[in-house]
Each structure stands twice: as structure tokens, then as C-alpha cells.
C-alpha positions, 0 to 999 in steps of 0.5 A, a space after each residue: 242820594 249819596 252812597 255811603 262811600 260818597 258820604 265818607 268822602 264828603 266829610 262824614 265819619 263812621 259811627 262805629 268804633 269806641 269813643 276815645 278822646 284823642 285829638 289826633 284821631 281824626 280831622 275833618 276835610 279842609 274844604 268842609 265844615 262838619 256839624 253835629 246837631 239834632 235835626 230830627 225836628 225837620 218836617 219839610 225843607 220847601 220854604 213854603 212849608 218849612 216851619 221847624 228850627 233846623 229846616 228854617 236855619 238850613 233854608 236861609 242858607 239856600 234861599 234869599 228873600 226880597 228883604 232880610 234881617 240886618 244882622 248888624 242892626 236888628 231893628 232894621 231889615 236890609 235889601 236882599 233880592 230887592 235893591 230898593 222899595 217904596 211904600 205908599 203913604 197909607 201903608 198898603 202898596 209896596 213896590 220892590 225893585 229887584 236886583 238884576 244879577 242874582 242867579 239860581 243854582 241852575 245858572 238861570 237869572 232871577 226875575 220878578 216872575 220868580 218872586 211873584 210865583 214864590 209868594 203866590 205859591 206860599 199863599 195858595 198852598 197855605 201850608 203851616 207857615 202860610 199864615 205869616 203872609 195870609 194874615 194880611 188878607 191875601 187869599 188864593 182868590 185875590 193874590 194874583 191881583 194883589 201881588 204882581 210882577 209889573 216888569 222883569 225886575 219890579 214886583 208890586 204888593 198891595 195889602 188888602 188892609 193897612 199894616 205897619 211897614 216894619 211888620 210887613 217887611 219882617 214877615 217877607 224876611 221870614 223863610 216863607 218868603 224865600 224865592 224859588 226858581 219858578 221853572 225848576 219848581 214847575 218842572 218837578 211838580 206832581 199832581 199840581 203840588 207846585 213842586 212841593 214834594 220835590 223841594 222837600 228833598 232838593 232845592 231851587 234857590 239863589 243863596 250861597 248853598 244848594 241842597 245836595 243830600 237830605 236823609 231824615 234823622 241822618 244828615 244834610 249836605 249843602 254844597 256851594 251854589 256855583 252861581 252865588 253872588 258871593 261864593 261861600 268861604 267853605 264849599 261844603 257844609 255837612 250836618 250830621 244828626 247827633 241826638 245826644 249832646 254827650 255824643 256831640 261833645 265826644 265827637 268834638 273832642 276827638 275831632 270828628 266834627 267841627 261844631 257842636 250845636 246842642 251842648 248842655 250847661 253841664 257840658 259847657 262848664 266841663 270844657 271851659 278851660 279847653 284851649 282846643 275849643 272856643 264858643 260862638 254865642 248869641 242871645 235868642 228870642 226863644 222863651 221858656 214859660 209856665 202857663 196855667 189853663 183858665 179852663 181849670 178852675 183855680 187859674 180862672 181867678 186873677 189872684 191865682 194867676 198872680 200867685 204863680 208868678 210870685 211863687 217862682 224862683 226865677 234867679 235860682 232856676 237860671 243860676 242853678 240849672 241853665 246858667 250858660 243857656 238862659 237868662 231871666 226874662 219876664 215879658 212876652 216880648 223877648 229882648 231885641 224885639 221892637 217894644 220889648 220891656 226888660 224890667 222884671 216885676 216878679 221875684 221869688 216871694 212865697 209869702 206874697 204868693 200865699 196871701 194871693 192864694 188865700 185872697 182867691 179862696 185857696 188858703 189851703 192850696 190845690 192840686 194841679 198837673 204839670 206837663 213838661 218836655 222830658 229832656 234837659 233842662 225842662 225836666 230839671 226846671 219842672 222839678 224846681 217849679 214843683 218845689 216852688 209851688 209846693 212851698 205855697 200850697 200848690 201840690 203839683 204832679 209832674 207829667 213828662 212828655 215828648 214835644 209832640 205829646 205836649 203840643 198835642 195836649 195843649 192844642 186840645 186844651 187838656 193841660 192844667 199847668 205846662 212848661 214849654 218854649 216858644 219862638 216868634 214866627 218872624 222878627 216883629 212884636 206882633 208875632 208874640 203879642 198875638 200868640 200870647 194875648 189874642 183870643 177873639 173867640 174862645 170857642 172850640 171852633 175858633 180860627 185862631 188857636 195859638 197860646 192864649 186860646 189854648 189856655 182859655 185866656 180870653 181878654 178882649 182889651 188885649 185882643 183889640 190892642 194886638 190888632 191895633 198895634 199891627 195896623 199902627 203906622 207910627 213906630 213910636 205909637 206902636 212901641 207904646 202899645 206893646 209896652 202897655 200890653 206887656 204891663 197888662 199881661 203881667 197883671 192878667 195873663 195866666 202865662 209866667 215868662 221865666 227864661 230867654 235862651 242863649 244859643 251856644 255853639 262850641 267849635 274847634 279852635 281853627 273854625 271861624 266865621 260861624 254866625 249865630 243870631 236871635 232866631 233860626 233864620 239869622 244863622 249863616 254858614 257862608 262865612 264859616 271856614 277853617 284857618 
């Protein structure tokens, strides 16, 4: 771990001292980019375990995969460590031809043995993101037969059952598909953990950067991989944990950081005319939703679920609370994802909501609790929803909570109404379709316990359609299935999708090349530089 003196030399700035807005006060090093970001979400950095916004974002700048999202054409994946591939006509066998010029940060060349080891490792360990691969039927018992290196630069993957080709490729492009150096991981394994403990504080990848230092809730330092195929534009990325957006803005204004990642709408409006700063923006797949639990009697009725959707003032919430950070989106598939519907069938109509409640037997309304994250903008949105629902007779008590408390309560199915945010696990429509609609077993011991299950939303037709679409090899037919599912969910689901997030990063005017994207694993540091 780096000493304090080394951190300062690396481009960190001391926290002590008054916050005075003086552009001449400090300048970050010319060969480093200093980023202010909330990074206390990190649980793990090992690609077989990383599952948080920040850990995925950092990991994609350290590890390469067989294939990667095409940053210029989001409907495609592009070659990465695999230069080319073939897929059998039945959609079950993939043959990947790997590049021969990729080297790990250690200097050792990558071979198909490293790719085989990495995928075996992710499936065998089966940590939090492991399901992205195991959902195809891979297990620790069959993986050695189904994923195999056939020569030094050829990898074959045989699926236990057919699946849509794009579905498979997007899952391989997720962070869990990151290729680690086999020799380095095994050299540091402890009690057969395949290097997991070591990889949560170090790296063994062949991307543009390597991990130099990580201290939870304090900092991350990435240094250029000396053996990267394309050297990054800036040698060092210093990510400083700055929890409060207001502090990020102050540090940015006085020159102590180059990028601020978590500014609110109010802060963005306050600097709109600041000539010393500029913005990088990108629509994301993160969605904010309101969900009713069908285990609570009122929401078991379809008319009540519809009333919720007509009671919400979508446009008013977006314009008045989060105009710079969100757009209105009412479908479970975010825009940019294959098969997403962009029309908005619901609007703020209190009279229609009241009529639906009366039709359901709740002419006098009812009471409900609303769990929500305590921070902005969720707290303000919760207050707005409280007013919207009160206007139609639903008296809501607000229950602010930390994200951990909120998720724990949802997983126990103890909520009545909840506001939360969700992002797909991979850039394919199956991720959200499954999360919000698939519930094959509503019992407490169900093996699939994502959002539909947590809300007791048990719809056999939608559950079956999710599985059907995942296995459909014809892309046009697959799109039609997702269109049908979104329309059915509008009619039947207890989940009202409200907003879709826009990512905004504010930078010093001399910083260029920072690449945002729709998900954390699209964010790239390697072209970021100062001019």
C-alpha cells in the first residue's frame, strides 16, 4: 500500500484546510487524472466477484474480455481478446479465435489457457455475478467439458441448451467474463480460493491499466499497464472517495480534482455558465421505479396496480426534481437496449386513478408505507409521490432508509411500496425482462429471487415468455417477444417505471477524452488526457 507521501506525489491532495474557491489554488499533476467520486459501494474488485457500479467501472479498465460492447454501435459486440468467432447453426457451440499479441501487466502473453481458467473460475466460484454465466446451464461439474482450450489460441464454448447468440455474447462481455492471468492468480491463492482474496486488492489483467493501490472508502490508484496493446493517454488515474456531491463541486472549482462524478441537478444548474468547466454526458440504462408488493392486499388487485401508474406525475417529477440527471421512461427495458419500447402510455390523471381504485373496491382509498433511499433525488421524489398518491386517496407514510436497509427489506418481501433504482447486469434485454417479470415459483424457497419475486408478481405467461425470448435465435422474433412483454407488463405488473438516468460528469476545461456510456462497463479512462 502506498504511504501518505507517495499518495500526495501520485496526485492526491490533502483534505485539510478551508474550502476556498480559487482556481489558482491547486493544479493536479500533468501525468495524472484525479477524479472525485463516491466509491463506498465497492465490495470486491476480483472480476469473478465484482458486482457494484464502481468496481465494474474500474474493472473494465483493467481487464479485457473475449468480446466487448461496441462503443460506437450499441446494438453490437466487437472483437476484443477474441479476434473472430463462429457459432453453430443450433446456437450451442461457439469457437473463439484469440489474439496472439495480448500481454498481461506481468509481461506474460495471454493464451487460451488463461481464458479457459477465467471462465472456469467464475463458474466454479459462482460468486454474486456468477449467475450471468451459470444461467446457461454451466456448473462446476460440467464446465471443464463444455468450456475448453483446444489449442494455444482457440477456445470452444458449448452451451448445455440453445440460447440467443447476442444474449450469450453480451453476457461474455460483462465484467464476470474478464480474463485474468492464470499463473498470477494461482500463485496468490489462499486455501483454494483461486486468488480471490489477492485479486480484491491487486490485479492480473491485460487492459490499459493495472491496480496499484486500493483502500476502501478512500482511494483507488490505477497505473498504465506497460504491456498494453495501446498505451493509455494518461499514465495514472487517481480516484478519490468524495462522498458528498457538494464537496466534489468545491474540490473541482478550486482545481483539486479534474473530474466530479456525482453532482446533483441543483449543482449542475449552478455552474451552467462556468467557462472553466465542461460536461461529459451519456444516457444510461439505470432506471428508477415505484413497486407495489402484491403480498399487501390492495396491490393484489390489477385495478389498484393500474391506478398507481395513472396517479404519478412523471413529467412534473422529472422537470422539477431531476431535469439534468433523468428522463421519463415507462418501460422495463431502458432505451438503447434491444427491443425497448419508448412510448409512454401513462400520464398524470388523478380522476382515472380514482375511478380505478373505486372499481377495485377502494373508493375511500387505503394506507401504505413507502420505503425509499434517503439521499437525493429519491427523498424528493418520494415526497412528490406521497402528494400524487394522496390526491387519489392513497395515504402514504414515508420510510427513508440506506440502500442496504432497503434492499434487505425488499429481499424479505416486507415492503408495501418502494422506490428503488435498477440497472441491467448485462447489455441484453433478458436481464431486465427476467428481473421484473420472471417468477416461476413464488414460494419463499424459490431459486429465483429478483424483483418480480420480491413483489409477489407471479405471472405464468410472462415468466414463460422470458424463457422463450432468451432462447429465440431469430432476432426479429426476439424483438417482437420483448415488445409483447412490455405491453403486458404495463397492463399487469405492480411496477411503475418512472425515470431513466443520464450520467453527467463535470470536468476541468482542459480534460478531454473521458468516455461515459449506458452502463458501468462502458466507461473508459484510457483516452482521458489534459490538453
